[in-house]
C-alpha positions, -999 to +999 in steps of 0.1 A: +000+000+000+029+024+008+045+016-025+013+025-044+010+058-025+047+066-034+041+057-070+010+079-071+030+109-057+058+104-081+034+102-111+019+134-099+054+150-097+057+144-135+034+174-139+061+197-124+073+224-149+109+218-137+125+193-160+149+183-133+121+174-110+105+153-138+138+135-144+142+127-106+106+113-105+113+092-136+145+078-121+127+070-088+098+053-107+123+033-127+139+022-094+106+010-080+102-010-112+075-036-117+053-026-088+048+008-105+037-006-138-001-008-133-002+028-121+021+040-149-001+022-175-032+040-160-012+073-162-009+070-200-045+083-200-038+113-177-050+147-189-015+161-184+008+155-213+039+155-191+024+127-170+016+107-202+051+114-217+069+106-184+049+074-178+056+062-213+093+068-208+094+050-175+075+020-188+101+017-216+129+018-190+112-008-168+105-030-199+075-049-186+056-066-214+023-056-199+030-021-212+034-030-249-003-028-259-010+004-239+021+020-253+010+012-288-023+028-280-004+058-267+012+063-301-023+077-311-019+105-285-026+140-298+007+153-284+037+145-306+061+143-276+039+117-259+038+097-292+076+099-294+080+088-258+057+058-265+076+049-296+109+052-278+096+031-249+086+004-273+121+005-288+134-004-253+111-035-252+134-052-278+122-084-295+091-086-273+075-056-291+084-067-326+053-086-336+028-060-321+048-033-338+047-051-372+009-053-368+008-016-360+024-009-394-011-015-408-028+011-385-051+037-402-032+066-385+000+075-404+015+088-371+011+054-355+025+036-386+054+060-386+061+055-349+060+018-353+085+019-382+109+041-362+106+018-332+113-012-353+143+005-367+157+010-333+151-027-324+167-039-356+149-072-357+155-091-390+120-105-389+106-070-394+125-064-426+099-076-450+070-057-435+092-026-433+101-029-469+064-029-476+060+003-455+087+020-477+059+025-503+034+040-478+014+070-489+029+091-461+064+105-462+069+102-425+061+065-426+083+059-457+112+078-439+108+057-408+106+025-427+137+035-448+157+042-417+146+009-401+155-011-432+189+007-433+195-001-396+187-038-402+209-040-432+218-069-455+214-075-492+176-073-493+178-040-474+204-027-498+182-033-528+152-018-510+172+013-502+183+017-538+146+014-547+137+046-529+164+068-543+137+082-566+112+087-538+091+119-541+103+130-507+138+144-506+140+134-469+133+097-477+160+099-505+185+114-480+178+087-454+184+060-481+215+077-494+230+080-459+228+042-455+240+035-491+270+058-487+282+040-456+292+010-476 
């Protein structure tokens, strides 16, 4: 019961305008670890964006699989910093988040698809290569850029060919991402 009260107080502290206070609360929540996970998952729905962002960050640091689905849902948040925190947290989940993230590449929301591609790129799981190569032809440039970066991070002959295939992409950013990986060779 005392741990739950402490977790609640620390989550409330994430609202503080002082970034140093937020960082301290994040570190203390990470230290508490698994017992904090249920309350952190609940806090992903808090009205305060700093609480949602901080909770997502801490869940990624703790790495509890119970947070994967709620973090994927959080990638639909209206605030881009919350979405980025959720995507980053999923990157920390390693292989355990790969299959749910691959499924998320099919989401209706381009922001969610893009976040999933970027997270998969950070995880660098070879089993995500084929779905990511498919996402390189998404209608949205953010998704294509994320998928291109992810494919480049995974690497290999198939990735090399896919990167060469987007050198004529209509987005100069997608082309630059592909070129940056092709020029490393």
